[in-house]
N, C-alpha and C positions, 0 to 999 in steps of 0.2 A: 716837700718835707714831711705832706701828715703822711704819707706812706713811710715815711722812717719813721717817725713815731709809730706808727702803729704797729709797725713791723717790731720795734722793739719791746713793745709793750708784750704784743704778742707772743715773743721768744724770751723773757722775762718770766710769762704766764708757765709757757710750756717746759722751761727750766724749773723752776719751782714745784709743779705739779708731777713731773718724771722724781723729781729727789723725793717728794712724800710717799709715790709710787714704790719706787727702792727700797722704802723701810718696810715695807712689808716684809721680805724676804731678811731682814736683818730680826725681826720678837723672834724672843727666842726664851730660856726657861728663866731668865733674869728679867723680862716683864712679868711673866708670869705670878714668879716668885715675890717681885715687888709691890705689884697688885693683893697678893693674899698677905703679903706683911704690912702694908699700908691699913688694908682690910679690917685686918687682928689688933692696929695697936689701939693702944688705951691713950696714946698723947698723939699729937699735932703733926704734921708734914711741912719741915722747915726747907722752904726755898731759895736758893741763894744761885748767884751770877755775877760777873761785871760786865760791863760794857751793855751791848746789846744783849745780849745773855739775862742780866738784870732785868731789863725789861719784860720779855719772855717769861722768865721768872716770876714779876708782879702778873703779868696774866695766866698763868698756872697757876697760883694763888688766888686769885678772882675764881676763878673755875672749881674749884677744888670748894672751895667754902660755899659756893652758890649752889653745889650739887654733892654739900654732905658733907666731905671730908676735910675736916680743921684744918686749917694752913696757915703760915706766918711769913711773909718774905724778909728776910735779911741777906743786907748787900752785903757783900764778899769786903767791898773794902771797908765797910761801918763796923763790920762784923770784928777785926783787929783792934778795934777802938772802944770796945765795950758792949755792942750788939752781941756777943759770943753769947752775953747772960741771956739771951733769948731760951738758949735750950734748956729746956729738961730732962729728967731721965730718959722719960716712955717715946721722945720724939723722934722722929725715924729724920735724916737732913740728904735733901736732896741738891743734888751741884748740877748745875749749867754751865759748860763751857765747849767753844766750838773744841780750841786746840787741845784745852784741857792741859797745857804746861805756863798758864799765863804765871810771874812774879806772885799777883796775887794767889793765886790757885792753890801753888805750891807752899805760899806762907799757911795759909789756911786750912788746909787738911790736914798737918798735924796736930792743931789745934780742936779742930772738931774732933778727929779722933781721941782726944784726952777726954771725949764726953764719954767714952764707950756707946756712944749712940749707933746705929744703923745706916752705912752711905751710900746711898744710889746716884751715879753716874749718869747726866743726859750728855752723851760729848760724840764727837766724831771722829776721831782717832780713838780707837779700843786701844793702842799701843801708849799710851801718852799717862803722863804722871796720874794725873787723876783716874783712867781706868785702871791704873794698877795696883790705885790706894783706894777705890771705892768698894764696897760689899756687893753689890752689885752694878750692873753696867747695860744701859740701856743705849743701844747704839743710832744716835742720830747723824750716822755719814753719808756727807755728799762727795760728790767726787769733784766740784766745783762749784761758784760761786753764779748768781744769775749776772751779776755784775758784768760788765767787759772787761774789767780791769781784775774781775778774782780779787775783788779786795772790800769792797762793803760787805756785810752780814746782811746775805739777804735768802739763797736756798738754807744756809745754814740754820739761822734763825727762823725758818720757815718749817724744817724737818723738828726742830725742838717745839715750838707749839701745837705741832698736828700730833706727837708725839705726847706732850700735855694733855692733848684732848684726847687720846686714845685711854689715858690713862682715870682719866677722869670719869671715862662712860664704863668704862670698864668696873670701877669702883660703883659709880652711879647703879648698874644691874647688879653689882653683890650686896649693896644694902639696901636692895626694893625701893630704892628712893623712887617714891610716886610724886603725880602730879599735886598732890595735895603736902606733900613734904616741899617740894618745890613750891608753892605758893608760900610757906612760911616764912622762906627765907627771902623774897621778892615781891612785900606788900606793896611795894613803889611800886609809880605810873600805868600804864596801860597794864602791859604785861601781868602787874600783879593786879589789876582790877579784874583782867580774864580769868584769872587763878580763884580770886577769893570771892568778889562781888558776886550777890545773888540777888533773890526775886526781892524777899523780903529787905534786902538794904538799900530797896528803889522803891516799892508800892505804896508803902506807908505814908510818901511825902506827899503820894496825890490824893484827889478828893477819889471818893468811891459813890459813883454813879449806880443808882439801880429805879428802874419800876414793877412794877407788877404786870402780869399778863392782861389786865384788864382795863389798864390804864388806856387812856385816848392817844392818838397823834401829838396832842398839842405837850399833854404831861412830858410824854420822850421826848420831843424838842427840847422844851425846858431843861428837863434833865443833861440831856448831851450839850447843850449851851450853857449851862453855867456849870457843868464838873469839868470843861473844857480838855476830855480825852477823847474826843470825838466818836464815842460808842458808849451805850448803858448796858450793863447788864440786864436780864428780865428774871424775877424771881416768879416761882409759884405760888399755888395758897400757902404752901407750908415751908415759904420761905424759903426752898434750893433752888439753884440754880435752873431755869427751861431754858436758857437764849442769849444771845446778844442783838442786839441794835445796835448797827454803827450807821454812820452819818450817809454812807453810802447807799446803806439799805432806804432811808428817808428820803433822797434824792429820788432813787429807783421808784418807789413810792408814791410820789409825789408825780411824776413822772406817767406813771396810769394809771395811776386813779384818783384822780382828783375831784372827781366828781363824790367817789365814798369817802373825802378825807375825812369829812369831820366824828363819822363811823367806823374808823376802825380801832383796832383795838392793839397794844402793845403784842399780842401773840400771833397776829397776821405778820407781823412785821421780820420778827425775828428771825434769828440761822440759830433753828436747834443746836444740839451738841455742837457749843462753842470750842474755838481750842482752849485749855485751859494749861497753870504752869503750878506748881507748886513754890510756895514761900523759901523753900531751902534749896531752891533750883540755880544752878548757877546762872550766871544774867548771861554770858555768852553761850550758854545753850539755851537758852529761853530768847535771845538774838536770834539765833539759827533758826529757832522753828518759826519765829515771826518770816524770814527770810523764804522758808523752805514752803510754807502758807500764803506768800504774800499777803502780810496780812499787818495792821500798825498795833492791835493790840491783842493782850492777851489776857484773860481772868485769871487773878489769884484764888487757890482754893486750898483751905487748910481744913483737912478730915470732912470733907464733903461738904463745907458749907462757903458759902461766896464772902472773901477778907479784901477785897478791893480790884485793881485793874494797873495793869502796868502798860505803860506804850513804847513805842519804838523810839521815841527822843527822847528817854529818861535815859536810856544807854548810849546813845548820839553825843547827850551832857556828861555823861559819866565817862566817855572818854575808851568805851572799850570797842568801837567802833572800826 
């Protein structure tokens, strides 16, 4: 039984992947023109469909909005009951349908055309009513559904989804949409934090451990213990960063120099030229620096001055790891 299940799953994925691959051959001047039209448009993209195509239309809208192309969903059935009011003069309407011949599409198309707006069709049948009445046709043609009965929308909706992603990525590149732009529209969750959270948003909540180069080991241990960051910065006579002492440095010092313990100065324990980070550095980049150097703290420097310390646990707590 398990082999039958796995065989069916593999065949489904195989058929759907082949359907997507065949779309490459269907890309033509209408696709290129559609990208150019949307890119230059002052309005939004109104995406509509019925049934499973409506679900895919919703996803395309979400992807467009998250990558800099203003978009809104309009259900084909609701459109004839008032939602046509969504369409504004500068908008472009994108209609999704496998057959392009459903009753809802046949009713809807003349109504959309009455708004004198450009219509882009994503359709499997390039000879359908929808294709013949659209300004641009994006062929989401599939030979058969992955469903063994060739009935349930599977390969066809996958093809629509892939074409929508291709449009979104092309538009993203046309707009020069950057990671900073992406962060502005994705402020929530771990993804948002990776894109906008910076060191300055984290380190200011921590204590600011510091000793001077001539402080003794007792002062160093007290400072590290009281500030709870597992390390302390070491400053020179001019209050400039000279090094860092971690709890690991303390353990190694105790292990090898117990006989000279009382006379050891901070300058003898510290690691010179510690890894530093600026307050405006993205937290995810600072975390990567910690990982690359196998360390758990970074000194925060602002205009050459020591301003604080950030610990790896700060980033874990914020959920960017």
